[in-house]
C-alpha positions as CSV (number, residue, x, y, z in Angstrom):
1,M,-15.6,-3.7,13.6
2,K,-15.6,-7.4,12.9
3,F,-12.4,-8.9,11.4
4,T,-13.6,-11.9,9.3
5,A,-11.7,-15.1,8.4
6,K,-11.5,-13.9,4.8
7,Q,-9.9,-10.7,6.0
8,I,-7.4,-12.6,8.2
9,V,-6.4,-14.9,5.3
10,A,-6.2,-11.9,2.9
11,T,-4.0,-10.0,5.4
12,A,-1.6,-13.0,5.7
13,I,-1.4,-13.3,1.9
14,G,-1.0,-9.5,1.5
15,A,1.8,-9.4,4.1
16,A,3.6,-12.3,2.5
17,L,3.4,-10.7,-0.9
18,F,4.5,-7.3,0.5
19,F,7.5,-9.1,2.1
20,V,8.5,-11.0,-1.1
21,L,8.1,-7.9,-3.4
22,A,10.0,-5.7,-1.0
23,R,12.8,-8.1,-0.2
24,F,13.4,-9.9,-3.5
25,L,11.9,-7.9,-6.3
26,S,13.0,-4.4,-5.9
27,I,15.4,-2.0,-7.7
28,P,17.7,0.3,-5.6
29,I,17.4,4.0,-6.4
30,F,18.9,5.8,-3.3
31,A,20.3,4.9,0.1
32,N,18.1,2.0,1.2
33,T,15.3,3.2,-1.1
34,Y,13.9,1.1,-3.9
35,I,11.4,0.9,-6.7
36,S,9.1,-2.0,-6.0
37,L,5.6,-3.2,-6.3
38,Q,4.7,-3.8,-2.6
39,Y,2.8,-0.6,-2.2
40,A,0.6,-1.4,-5.3
41,V,-0.2,-4.7,-3.6
42,L,-0.8,-3.0,-0.3
43,G,-3.2,-0.5,-1.9
44,F,-5.0,-3.3,-3.7
45,F,-5.5,-5.5,-0.6
46,A,-6.4,-2.5,1.7
47,A,-8.9,-1.2,-0.8
48,I,-10.7,-4.5,-0.9
49,F,-10.3,-5.7,2.7
50,G,-10.2,-2.5,4.7
51,P,-8.0,-0.3,6.9
52,L,-7.2,-2.9,9.5
53,S,-5.9,-5.3,6.8
54,G,-4.0,-2.5,5.2
55,L,-2.4,-1.5,8.5
56,L,-1.4,-5.1,9.3
57,I,-0.1,-5.8,5.8
58,G,2.1,-2.7,5.9
59,L,3.3,-3.3,9.4
60,I,4.0,-7.1,9.1
61,G,5.3,-7.1,5.5
62,H,7.7,-4.2,6.1
63,A,8.9,-5.5,9.4
64,L,9.6,-8.9,7.9
65,S,11.4,-7.3,5.0
66,D,13.6,-5.2,7.2
67,L,14.3,-7.9,9.8
68,T,15.5,-10.3,7.1
69,S,17.9,-7.7,5.6
70,Y,19.5,-4.9,7.6
71,G,17.3,-4.7,10.7
72,A,14.1,-3.0,11.7
73,W,13.8,0.6,10.6
74,W,10.7,1.5,12.7
75,S,10.1,4.9,11.2
76,W,9.4,3.4,7.8
77,I,7.7,0.3,9.2
78,I,5.2,2.6,11.0
79,T,4.8,4.7,7.9
80,S,4.0,1.6,5.8
81,A,1.3,0.6,8.4
82,L,-0.2,4.1,8.3
83,V,-0.1,4.2,4.5
84,G,-1.9,0.8,4.4
85,F,-4.5,2.0,6.9
86,A,-5.2,5.1,4.8
87,F,-5.5,3.0,1.7
88,G,-8.3,1.1,3.5
89,F,-10.5,4.2,3.4
90,L,-9.6,5.3,0.0
91,L,-12.3,3.5,-2.0
92,K,-15.1,3.3,0.6
93,G,-18.4,3.3,-1.1
94,I,-17.1,1.8,-4.3
95,K,-18.3,-1.8,-4.5
96,I,-15.2,-3.5,-6.0
97,E,-16.5,-6.9,-4.8
98,E,-19.5,-6.3,-7.0
99,G,-17.5,-5.4,-10.0
100,E,-17.9,-1.6,-9.6
101,F,-14.5,-0.2,-10.3
102,G,-14.6,2.1,-13.2
103,K,-13.0,5.4,-14.3
104,R,-14.3,7.2,-11.2
105,G,-12.8,4.6,-8.9
106,A,-9.5,4.7,-10.8
107,V,-9.2,8.5,-10.6
108,R,-10.0,8.4,-6.9
109,F,-7.5,5.6,-6.3
110,I,-4.7,7.4,-8.3
111,I,-5.2,10.8,-6.7
112,G,-5.7,9.3,-3.2
113,S,-2.6,7.2,-3.5
114,V,-0.5,10.2,-4.6
115,I,-1.7,12.1,-1.6
116,I,-1.2,9.2,0.8
117,H,2.3,8.5,-0.4
118,A,3.2,12.2,-0.3
119,I,2.1,12.5,3.3
120,G,3.6,9.2,4.3
121,W,7.0,9.3,2.6
122,I,7.7,13.0,2.2
123,V,6.5,14.1,5.6
124,I,5.9,11.3,8.2
125,A,8.8,8.9,7.4
126,P,11.5,11.7,7.4
127,V,10.1,13.3,10.5
128,L,10.1,9.9,12.3
129,D,13.7,9.3,11.0
130,I,14.8,12.5,12.7
131,L,12.9,12.0,15.9
132,I,13.7,8.3,16.4
133,Y,17.1,7.9,14.9
134,G,18.5,11.5,14.8
135,E,19.1,11.2,11.1
136,P,20.2,14.3,9.2
137,A,17.2,16.2,7.7
138,N,18.6,16.8,4.3
139,K,19.3,13.0,3.8
140,V,15.9,11.7,5.0
141,F,13.8,14.3,3.1
142,V,15.6,13.5,-0.1
143,Q,15.2,9.7,0.6
144,G,11.5,10.2,1.5
145,L,11.0,12.2,-1.7
146,A,12.6,9.4,-3.8
147,A,10.6,6.7,-2.1
148,G,7.4,8.7,-2.3
149,L,7.7,9.4,-6.0
150,A,8.6,5.7,-6.8
151,N,5.6,4.5,-4.7
152,M,3.2,7.0,-6.3
153,V,4.0,5.8,-9.8
154,T,4.0,2.0,-9.1
155,T,0.9,2.2,-7.0
156,A,-1.0,4.4,-9.5
157,V,-0.1,2.2,-12.4
158,V,0.0,-1.4,-11.0
159,G,-2.5,-0.9,-8.2
160,T,-5.1,0.5,-10.6
161,I,-4.5,-2.4,-13.0
162,L,-4.9,-4.9,-10.2
163,L,-8.1,-3.3,-9.0
164,F,-9.6,-3.1,-12.6
165,G,-8.6,-6.8,-13.2
166,Y,-10.1,-7.9,-9.9
167,S,-13.3,-6.0,-10.3
168,K,-13.8,-7.6,-13.7
169,T,-13.8,-11.1,-12.1
170,R,-16.6,-10.1,-9.7
171,T,-20.3,-10.5,-10.5
172,K,-22.0,-7.2,-10.9
173,S,-25.2,-6.5,-8.9
174,N,-28.3,-7.1,-10.9
175,S,-26.3,-8.8,-13.7
176,L,-28.6,-11.8,-13.8
177,T,-31.8,-11.6,-15.8
178,K,-34.7,-13.9,-15.8
179,A,-35.1,-15.8,-19.1
């Protein structure tokens, strides 16, 4: 798998956006759990630039956010990386770069993002919290559920809007005709 210069630049921009959104533009809802748009941006970048970009955006963006606030919380950083990686496979076969993101792509993105966030935040993050930090199960599963639900909604709404908007700026295949 080749990682292009375009993907490297997109990954850096995506990680920076993830960091800014997570660190400075979020609304607290539960113990160290927030409503924010970083996962919509993560889903958007990963869908366009692939799983490796998604993994790195989630890993770097979340790590920077944690390290500049209360310290690295590795269970959630790892989960963000895995969520980004999964988003990279979500729209395989849909040619967003060629303007092909319609109703079918939107439905696939929304359903996929709900499943990815459910697995990530309601299962993986709480289990890692228990294994790595010895956190109480009742606390981390409630926290994971709150984060998962918030991420599902913001990703489904804002991520879909971003993908629709971006696809409309792309030239469709065979859109040019000879006069």
